[in-house]
Structures are given as C-alpha cells and as structure tokens.
C-alpha positions as CSV (number, residue, x, y, z in Angstrom):
1,M,-23.3,-7.4,24.6
2,G,-22.3,-10.9,23.8
3,C,-19.6,-11.2,26.5
4,G,-20.3,-12.8,29.8
5,D,-17.3,-11.1,31.4
6,Y,-17.2,-7.3,31.5
7,V,-13.4,-7.1,31.6
8,K,-13.0,-9.4,28.5
9,C,-15.5,-7.2,26.7
10,L,-13.7,-4.0,27.6
11,I,-10.4,-5.5,26.5
12,S,-12.0,-6.7,23.3
13,D,-13.5,-3.3,22.6
14,K,-10.1,-1.5,23.2
15,Y,-8.4,-4.0,21.0
16,K,-11.0,-3.4,18.2
17,Q,-10.5,0.4,18.5
18,L,-6.7,0.0,18.4
19,H,-6.9,-2.3,15.4
20,S,-9.2,0.2,13.6
21,R,-6.8,3.1,14.2
22,I,-3.8,1.0,13.0
23,M,-5.6,-0.1,9.9
24,K,-6.7,3.5,9.2
25,K,-3.0,4.6,9.5
26,I,-1.8,1.7,7.2
27,K,-4.4,2.7,4.6
28,T,-3.3,6.3,4.7
29,V,0.4,5.4,4.4
30,A,-0.3,3.0,1.5
31,H,-2.3,5.7,-0.3
32,D,0.5,8.2,0.2
33,I,3.0,5.8,-1.2
34,K,0.8,5.0,-4.2
35,E,0.3,8.7,-5.0
36,W,4.1,9.3,-4.7
37,D,4.8,6.4,-7.1
38,K,2.2,7.8,-9.6
39,R,3.8,11.2,-9.5
40,L,7.3,9.7,-9.9
41,A,6.2,7.6,-12.9
42,R,4.5,10.6,-14.5
43,R,7.7,12.8,-14.1
44,L,9.8,10.0,-15.6
45,Q,7.4,9.6,-18.5
46,D,7.3,13.3,-19.2
47,K,11.1,13.7,-18.8
48,F,12.0,11.0,-21.3
49,N,8.9,11.5,-23.5
50,L,7.7,7.9,-23.1
51,T,4.4,6.5,-24.3
52,D,2.1,4.5,-22.0
53,Y,3.1,1.4,-23.8
54,Q,6.8,2.1,-23.2
55,M,6.1,2.6,-19.5
56,L,4.3,-0.7,-19.5
57,C,7.3,-2.4,-21.0
58,L,9.6,-0.8,-18.5
59,A,7.4,-2.0,-15.6
60,F,7.4,-5.5,-17.1
61,A,11.2,-5.5,-17.5
62,K,11.7,-4.2,-13.9
63,G,9.4,-6.8,-12.5
64,F,11.1,-9.6,-14.5
65,I,14.5,-8.5,-13.3
66,I,13.5,-8.2,-9.6
67,G,11.7,-11.5,-9.8
68,A,14.9,-13.1,-11.3
69,I,17.0,-11.6,-8.5
70,I,14.7,-12.9,-5.8
71,L,14.7,-16.4,-7.2
C-alpha cells in the first residue's frame, strides 16, 4: 500500500468505495432519464406523425427559447 498511516489508508479506501457506489447510482439514474426521454420523444413523433428533421427543428427551437430565457 502507498499509505504510511493505516487509518488514512482505511479512510481513503472507504471513501473510494463510497465514491464508486455514488457514481454507479448517478450513471444508472442518468441512463434511466435518457431512456425515458427517448421514449417520450418517440411517442411525440408518432402521435403527431413528425419526421426526424421536424423533431430536430423542434429540439433546436426549444433549445433556442430556453437559452434566451436563461440569458
């Protein structure tokens, strides 16, 4: 081990384990949100019979409006 102090190494290892679990949970939640958004976009596209290009234009317009509001 690279640590000179056993307690510091133990705390460091526990911190790394906790960080790893937190990052894994964040990845899982982010993946679930991404999949939910994809399903929502697909339902919207099918409901209104929109092409991929029309969906792209909607995404651009939505981003432009949100960006303008934030500024």
